[in-house]
N, C-alpha and C positions, 0 to 999 in steps of 0.2 A: 360479424366477424369472429373468428374463433380467438380466444385469448393467446394461444400460442403465436398467433401471427404478429402480435405487437411487438415490433422490432425496436422501438424507441418509446421515450416518454411523450413526445409529441404525437405519435400515432395512437398510442393509448388514450391521451387527452381527447383527441379528436373523437374517438369512438365513445368515450365516457360521456362527453357533452352533446354527442348526438343521439344519447340513449341507447346505444348499440351493447353497451355493457355496464356494469356497475362496479363500485369499489369492492363490494362484498363478493361479486363474482371473481374479481381479480385476487382477493384474498384466499379465497377457497381454492383457486386454481393453484396458487403457489403452496398452500398448505399440503395439497395432495401430492404435488411434486417432491417436496420436502419429505414426506412420509415415504415415498418410493425411493428416495436417495439417501436413506438413513446410513447405509453401509459406507458412505463417503465421509462420515463423522465431521461434517463441515459445521453443523449446529450443536452447540452446548445445550441451549434451551430455546424453545420455539413459543412464542407468545400468543397461542392460538385463540383463546377467549378474547383477549384484549384486542387483538388485530381485527377480529370480527366485529366487536362492539364499535371500534373506532371507524370502521368502513361503513357500518350502518349509520352511524351519526353524519358521516360524509355524505353518503347517498340521500338523506333526509335534507341536508343543507341544499343539496343540488336540486332536489324537488321543490324546495321553497324558494327557488331562484337566488339563493345567496351566492355571493363571490367568494370562490375558494382561493387558496394559497397557490403558489407556482408548482408546487409538487402534490397537488391534491391527489390522494390515493396512490402514489408511487410507493411500491414495496421496498423497502431498505433493510439490509441485514448490518449488524452492528458488530464490530470486533470486540472480544471480550476483554479489552483494555480501556474502552470508553464507558464512562459512567452514565447510568440511566436510573434516575431516582425510582426507588422500589423495586428494583430488578437486582438480581445478582450479578456481580461482577468478580471475576476470580483471577484476572490475567493468566488463566489456564494453570494455575498454581494451587497446589494443596495448601499453602500457607494462607490462601485466602478463600478456600474452599467455604461455601455457605454464606459469605459475607454479601450483605445487602446495602446497595449504595444509597446514601443519604441525600444525594442532589444529582442533577444532570449535567453533563458536559455542556458547554456552550453550544457545540456543534449539533448535539442532539436536541436541545430546545430550540434551535432555530430550524431544524428539520420539522419538528412537531408544529411550530408555528406557521410552517409553509404548508401544513396538512399532510405530510408524508405519513406513512404507516411503517413503523418499526415491528418487523416480524419476528426478530429473535436476536440472540448473541451468538457469535461465530468462534469457532475454535481457532486456536493460534498457538504458536510457541510460547513457552512460559516467559512471562514478563517481556514479551516481543523479543527474546533473544534465540535466534535461530534462522536458518535459511532453508528449512526442509518441512517445517511443521510437525517434525518427529520429537520435538522436546515438550510437547503438551502433557500435562499431568494426566489428561482424559483421553489420550491415545492419538495415534497420527491421523492426519487427514489425508485422503486419498485423492489422487490426481483423477478427474472424471474422464480424460482422454485415455488413460492408462492406469488402472488401479494398482499396477505393480510399481509405478513411479511416484515420487513426491511432488506436491502441488507447488513447492517453494514455501518461502516463509519470510517473516514470522507471520504474515497475514494470510495463511494458506486456507483458512476456512472462509475468509471474505473473498479470495479469488475464485475458489471452488463453488461457492454460493452462486456467482455471477456466470462463471463458465458453464455450470450444469442447469442454469435457468431457474435456480430457487429463489430468486429475487431480481429485481430490475438493476438495483445499483447496491453497492456496499461501501461501509467505511473501513479503512485499515489505519495502520500507522506505519510510518516510514522513517527509521532511525539511520539506517545504512543501506536501503533498497528494499524494504519489507512490503512495499507496494508493487514496486516497479518489477522486481524478481519474480514474484508468484504470477504477475499478470503476464509475464513473458511465457513462464513455463505452462500457463494455462490457455495461452492464445487470446487473451482479452486486452482491454486498455487499462492501465495503472498510471494515475497522476499523483506525483509529490509536488506539491505547490511550494513557493518561496517560504523559508523559515519565517514564521510569524504571520503568514497570510491567513491561515485558520488558528484561532485560539486554541491553546493547548489545555485550558482550563476543563478539568474532568477527564484528562487523558492520563492514565497511570504511568508515572515517569520511568523511563529506562535511563536515558541520557539527556538531560534537559536542554543542552545546546544543539542538539541534533534532532530530537524528535519533532514529527510533524504529522497531523492527521492527513490522510490521503483518501483518494477515491477510486473505486473500481467501477467499470461500466462496459457496454459493448460497443459503444460509439463515442465520439468526442461530444456530441451535442448533449447527451446525458450527463456526462462528466462535467460539461460546463455548467449545466443546469444546477447540479448540486453545488458546485464551487460557489455560484452566484449566491446561493442561499446561505451557506455556512461561513464564508470568507467575511473578513472585516474587524475592526478593532474591538476589543472587550476590556471593560473595566476589572475583570477578574484574572487577567493575564498581562502582566506588564510587558512580557516579550511579543504581545500581539502587535502587529504593525498598525501604525496610524494612518498609513496611506489610504486614500479613498479607493473604494472598490469599483473598479471599471466594469463595463458591460462585457461579460463573457459570452452573452448569447448572440454571437456573431454570425453573420451570413457572409463569410469570406469570398471575396472574388479570386478565382484560382488563375487569373491571368498574370497574377504578381510573378516576377522572378527573384527567387531567394538567393542570398549570398550564404552558402554553407560551408562549414568546415568538418572534417574528421580528423580524429587524433591519430597521427601516424602509429605512434606508440602502442595505441589500444588495438588497431586493425592488425598490426604485425607482431603481436604479443605472442609468444610461444604457447600460452594456455588456451588460446582461442581454437575452438574447433575448425579444423581446415574446411570442411564444407560450408560452414558458417562464413568463414573468411570469404570464400568465393562468392557466396550470396550477397554479403555487403558490398563487395567490389562491383559485382553485376548490378546492384540497385544504385550504387552512386553513379554508374555509367548511365542508367536510365534517367536519373534525375538530369544529368547534364544534357542528355538528348531531349528532354522537356524543356530545356531553357535555362536551368538552374546552373549556378556556379557551385562546384564542389571541390574544395582545395584541402590538401593535407596540411594539419599544423603540427607543429612539434610541442610535445609535453614532456618533459623529461622526468617529472615527478611520479609517473604512474606506479612503479614499484614501491613508492614510500607511502601511498595513501592507505593501503590496508594496515600496515603497522601502526601508523600515526592515528587511524581511526579506532582501532582496538585499544590502543593505549588510552585516549581520551574517554571513549565511550564506557570502557570498564572502570576507570577511575570515577566517572560521574554515577554509575550504576552502584558501585560500592557504597557511595555516599546516599543516593536515593533509596536504596534498599534497607538501609539501617533501621528504618521505621518499623520493619517487620520484625517484631521481637517476642511475640507471643504474649504481650502483656495487653496492650490497648484493644487489639482485635485480631482476627484470624486464628490460625492453628496454634494451640498450646499443648506442649508435650504433657502426657498423663503421668510421666515418671514422677514419683515422690521423692521427697527428702533431698531435694537439690538446692545448692546455694544459688544466688542470682545469676553468677557467671555461667555455671554450668546448666541452668534453666534456659538463658538465652541460647546457648550453644545447641542444646538438645532440641528446642523448639525450632530453631533456623535448620538444623541438620535433618530433621524429620520433614519440615514443610518445603524446603527449596530441593528443586530437582539438580541433576549433575551438571547441566550446562550453566545454570544460574550460579550455582556454587564456584564453578570454574571461573566465571567471569568476576565475581565479588571478590575471590582470591587474587586474581590478577590485578584488579583495580585497586585493592588495598595495598598490594605490593608496589605498585608504580608510584603511589602516593606516600609511601613510607619514607622515613628519614634515611638519607644516604642515597636513595634511588629516584627522588623526586626530580631533580635537575636532569638526570641522566635520561629518564624516560618522558615524564610528563611534560617538563618545560621543553625539551626537544620536539616532542610532537606537536606542541602548540606553535612552534616555529615553523615546522613543516606545514601545518595548517595555514599559517600565513602566507608562505610561499604558493601553496596550492591556490588560495583565494586570489591573489595577486595575478598569478599566470593565467588562471581561468578569465578573470576579468579582463585581461590584456587581449585574449583571444575573442572573447564574446564582444569586445568593443569594435571588432573589426568585422564581424559576422552576424547574420540573423539568428543562427542557431549552430550548435555543435551535434554531429550525428555520430554515434558509436554503438557497439552492441550493448545490450542490457546485461546479459550473462555470457560467460565463456563456452558454454555448452547447453544443450537441452536438458530437460528434467531428467535427473538420474533415477536410478532404481532405489527403493526403499531400502535402508540400511548400507547402501554402497559406502558412504563417507562418515558414517557415525563413528568409526573406530580411528579417524583421522581428522582432529579438530582443526589442524593447520590447513589442510586442503580444503576443508568447509569454509574456513575464513577467507581463503584466497579466492574463492568462487565469488566473492563480493567485489572483485577489483574494479568492475566498471560502474557500480552503483554508489559506492561510498563518496565517490568524488563530489556528487551534487550535494550531499549532506555536510561534507566537511566545508564546502563553500557557502552553503545556505541558498543556492540558487534552485529554480523550479525545473523538474524534468518529468518526462512521461516516456512510458514504454508503451508502442503500438505493434500489433502483430505484423510480421513481415513475411515469413515464408514457412513451409513445412520441410523438416530434415527428412533424409531418406529413411531414418528410423520411424517417421510417422508422426513425430511430435513438432509442435509450433515453436517458433522463437521469434523475438521482436526486435525491433530498433528503438533505441534510446534517444531521445531529442532534449537538449539542454538549452535554455536561454539565460538572460540576464535576470538579476534579481527583480521580482514583481513585474516581469514581462510575460505573465500567463496568457494575455490575449494574443501575443505573437507566437508563444509556444503552442497553444491550442489551434491557432490558424495553420501553421506548419504542419501539426501533426494531422489535422483534417485533411490538409492537402495530399500528404503522403497516403493517408488511408483511401482517399478517392482515387488516386493514382493507382494504388495496388489493387483496388476493387475493379477498375477498369481494365487492368492487366489481367486478372482472373477471369473476367467476363470474357475477354478475347480468347482465352485459353479454352474456355468451356464451349464456346462457339466453334472453335477450330476441331474440338473432339466430336461435335455432332455430325 
């Protein structure tokens, strides 16, 4: 079997344990693809020697008849905000350029314990702040479908690495849609679990009450397999949930009829692309024809979620990023004869990019005396309303369906001069982060412009089993529809 035919982790493992391939073959295959796709700028660093050595050790264990972990030989890409001991981590920022991590994130430790192979670290928006991956200090990532378009952000490198077949799965982080939105733009699967389902230990903080490590893959089973390994309590993270990790390795029966809702205000929002609105309406009709219930639900707070999100996340960012001062580590200005205050200002001004500076300034403003109650307190009140209303809807339905983004991937540079328009593009994704609920984006259709777009599925907190089941059913249904279309064309 050719390596390119491995459509899933399970099919790779079947060939691996049958002796049809090896971990070393797998690593070499992906290294060759990464080398050919350098123009996409997805990887900041490739761990070629280390990956080959780890693969050789795994192959030796297989020959010796040893039992390997559940992700044996699986090639994983890692977003450059997740620490890996002995490897550089920069959050795609000059202020951390050249910094080597002193420890590994809990998620990375669990992947390695499951015998996965980390093949490299992936480009992203600086400190995970952005929706296009144009804010990286190391240049933009290009969408493999159309290199004139953005891949989405902030986890653009992680999405493109899976989209272009440069790794089997990858890790990203999702603070306001940074896994789901690039997954949508790149036509792949992107999961943001419940807040606390995966430990944040070793994830460079942007906004601590929103950040969550997420997973990219080509199918639900692969994403579920990774979630099974990296989820669970962690003594190093007090916000990591103590809930028992259920079995995500489901084999669902698709005979079940789901009770689904869509947010009426989301579907009919003026910002949603007209062609995409029609596709969602048609898809909901297909679901009903297949025996599911799809009902419109009112959600009156949609236009408030983006302002509330940016007030709260920038406030948290201004606090989290205060540690980068040029003294303890990272970039330090070379200018001499400065007093301490000027030294801090110069180091931070040189080290941080434009978007990060914008968000630090905004966050500092909303926390300042005289404005705290008007902005930060009010945004917390909106967050509470959002949580309560979403909980009310989810208590009556198996899942909520909605667009992941209001448009397909836009052209590089198209929105860089208008940060407000850029922020408003997050209107459908920030909802899940405000409420801390799990959400996933799965590919739905192709636009007439040739670009893919997906559907977002949201469920109750810690209900990832149901979320993955609904998502798997949707993908199976869409796969059947596409097969029928292809047969009609023959």
